N, C-alpha and C positions, 0 to 999 in steps of 0.2 A: 254650503252646498258643494257637491263634488262634480258638478257639470263642467266647470272650467278645466280642471286637470284632465278629465276624461277626454274632452274634445280636443284639448291641446295635444294629448297623446295621440289621438287619431290623426291630427294634422301632421305631427312628427312622423308617424308611420307612413303616411302617404308620401311625404317628402323623401324618406329613405327608400321607399319602394320604387320610386321613379328615378333614382340616381343610378346611372350606368357608367361603366368604363367605355373603352373603345373597342368596337368590332373591327376585325381585320378582313373578315369575309362573312357573307350571309346569303343564303338562298332560300326564299320562301316559295319558289316555283309559281310565281304569278302567272296567270293564264290570260292571254290576249293576242292581239295581232301586231304588237309593237316590240320587237326585240330590243330596241334602243331604250325602252322603258323597263327592261328586265323581264319581259313577258315571253312565255313559252306558248306554243300551240299544243293542244291536247292530243298529241300524236307521239310517235316514237321519239325518245329523247336524244338518241345518238344523232349527231350532226347539228343539233340546235346550239346556238351560241348567243343567248341573250346577254345584255350588259348587266352583270351581277357583281356587286362589290367583292373584290378579292379573288375573282376567277378570270381566266383568260382562255381564248380559243373555244372550240366546240366540245361537246360531249363526245368521248372517244370509245372505241373498241368495236363498233360495227355490229353488235348484236341487235336483233330486231324485236325482242320481247319486252324491253323496258319502255314504259310509256308515261307521259305526264297525264295525271288524272285530276278530276275535281269531284267533290270538294277535297281540300287538303286535310291534314290531321290537326287535331286540337288537343290541348292538355289543360286541365283546370288551372286557372290563374296565369297562364303563359300567353303572351301576345303571339298570334299566328294569323296568317293570311294566305290567299292564293290557293294553289293546288298542291300536288305532291308528285313524287315519282314512284312508280310501282314496277317491280320486277316480276313479271308473270312467268308461268311455268314454261320451262324449256331452255335451260343453259344460257343464262344471261349475265353479262358483266359489263357495266358502263361506268365511266368516271370522267371527271373534269379536272384540269390542271389549276392549281393555285397560282395567282400572280406572284406571290412571294413564298416560295417553298421553305420548309423547315429543313435546314441542312446541319452538317456536323459542327458548324460554327454558330448555330443559333443558341442563344442562352436566355434564361429568364423563365417566368411562369406564364403559361398560356392555357386557355380553356376551350373546349369544344362541346357543343350540345347537339343532339339530334333526336327527333321523334321517330319511333319505329313501331310498326304494327304488322303482325303476322295474320294471314287468313286462316291458318290452322296451326295449333300449337302442340300437336301430338307427336311431332318428330319429323320423320321424312328426311329428305336430302338437305343439302346446305343452303342457307339463306342468311345474309349478313350485310350490315353496313361495314365498309372497309376503308382503310387508308393504304395507299401504295406509294412506292418511290421508283421513278425512272421506268415504269412499265407496269404490266398487269400480271406478271407471272406469280403463281402461288408461292413457290418455294423460295424465290430469291428477291421478289419485289413487293410482296404484301407485308406490310409492317403492323397492321392492326385489323382485328375482326371483332365485331359485336353482333352476335346473332345466335343461331340455333342449328342443330343438325349436322349432317356431314356423314358420308359413308365411311370415313376414317375416324380420326380422333380429334377433329377440330374442336369440339366442345365436350370432350370426355364421353362421347357416345350416349349422352343422356338427352332428355327432353328439356333440360334447363337452358336458359340463356347463359352465354359466357362471353368473356373477354379473352382474346388470345393475341399474342404479339409474335411477329416474325415466323408465323406458321410453325411455332415451336411449343410443344407441350410444357416445357419448363416455365414458360411465361403465360400462365393462364389463371383466370379468376372465375369461379362459379358465381353467377348472378341470379340464381334462384329459378324456380319453376317458371317456364315460359307460359304466356297466355296470349289471348287475342285482343287484349286491351291496347290502347295507345300507351307506349312506354317512353319515358324520357330518360335518356342516358347523358350524363355529364362526365367529361374526362378532363383531368388536369394534367398538363405536361410540365414537369420541372426539368428544364434542359440546361446543360452545361457544356462549355467547350472542352472540359476535362474528359479524358477518355473513360468510358463506361461509368459515367456519373449521372445519367438521366434516370428519371422515374416517371411512372404513369399511375394515376389514381382514378378510380371510377366510382360513380354513384348511379344506381338504378332508382328512378323515381325518388329523388332526394326529398328530405323532409322540409326543406325551405328553398324557395326560389329567390330569396333576398340575400341570405347569409350562407356562406359555405358550411355545410354540416360538419361537425368535428369527426363523425364516424362515417367512413366510406365502406363500400362493399369490398374493396381491396386495393392494394398498392403493389406494383411490380417495380423493381429497381435493378441498377447495375448493368447498364447497356448503353448503347448509342442509338438514339431514336431519330429517324428522318422520315419525311413524307412530302410529296409534291402534288398529291391529288386526293380527292375524296371519291369514293366509288360505292357501287351497289352490286352485290352478287346474289344470284338466285339460280340454283341448279335443280329445280323441281321437275318431276315428270308426271305428277299426279294432279295438276291444276292449282296447286298452292301458290300463293304470292307473298311478297314482302313489300311494304310501302314505307318510304322514308320521307321526312319533311323537316323544314326549319333547321337546316345545317348551318350552325353558327360557330365561328372561331373568334376569340377575343382575348384581351389582356387581363380580364377579371372575371370572377364568377358571375357577377351581376350583368356584365356586358352580354353574355350568351344566354341570359334568361330574362329578356325584357318582359315587364308586366305592363298592363294597360295603364295609361295616364288617368288620373282622376278627372272626372268631368268638371267643367267650369261651374256648372250649377251646384255640384256637390261641394266644391271649395267655397262658393258663395254662401251656401246654406250653413256650413260649419262655421264660417266666419261670423255669420249672423248670430248663431248660437253662442259663440264666444262673447260677442258684444253684449248680448242679453245677460249672460252669466256675470259679466263684469259689472253691469249696471246694478244687478241684484246684490252683488257683493258690496257695492258702494252704499 
């Protein structure tokens, strides 16, 4: 009978699926009345400072249009909880500082994942998940953008999603036609203390949440990459919004893509099937 190898394979896959590396920061935008437990109130995000792994201080920049909303975003197979943060129409940029910024001396491989959803994917003005360093200025302090639109050339003037570094068209990856689905973006940072030796790789809706896919949407190389905050930008005037959720930074691909643990009853059931199969084989 083939029951034993099949079930054993299932148990192995469950074991692999729930093995994670280390997260250095993670924000699921939990909603509640206890900031010490990492909870936000469902109001304007600027000024809120819940205790969230890897972050320090309050959300900055003082715009009034980004709010914490419920429910949060979800993606098939990915563990998610809490609410999300939404940049509503009307010139909004908010961000929060990391406890441990990525500097010129940072080295190694790190990963970031984020869920992103647009209310309208037909174009319009700029909306994106962002990374900044030392401030919120577009031209000198914005180091990464993942999003759509822009009155200039942020994402090639198309309705496609794009990745762009340093507000510089030289460092740009087309991520395909935008839509209003919940999209998962995963970024790998290969950082080195050597000058101009850093690289950034990105996947949009990767084919696996367990193992890093061998084919990415694109890789950009030969620069120095730093950031000290994650942020959200939305400069719509037509009522459109962008929602982001589950911002995770970690030391492995699996660490930023947690999957639900198998239930105890499922593990017991599979164990029973294995036992029955062994008795029959005996």
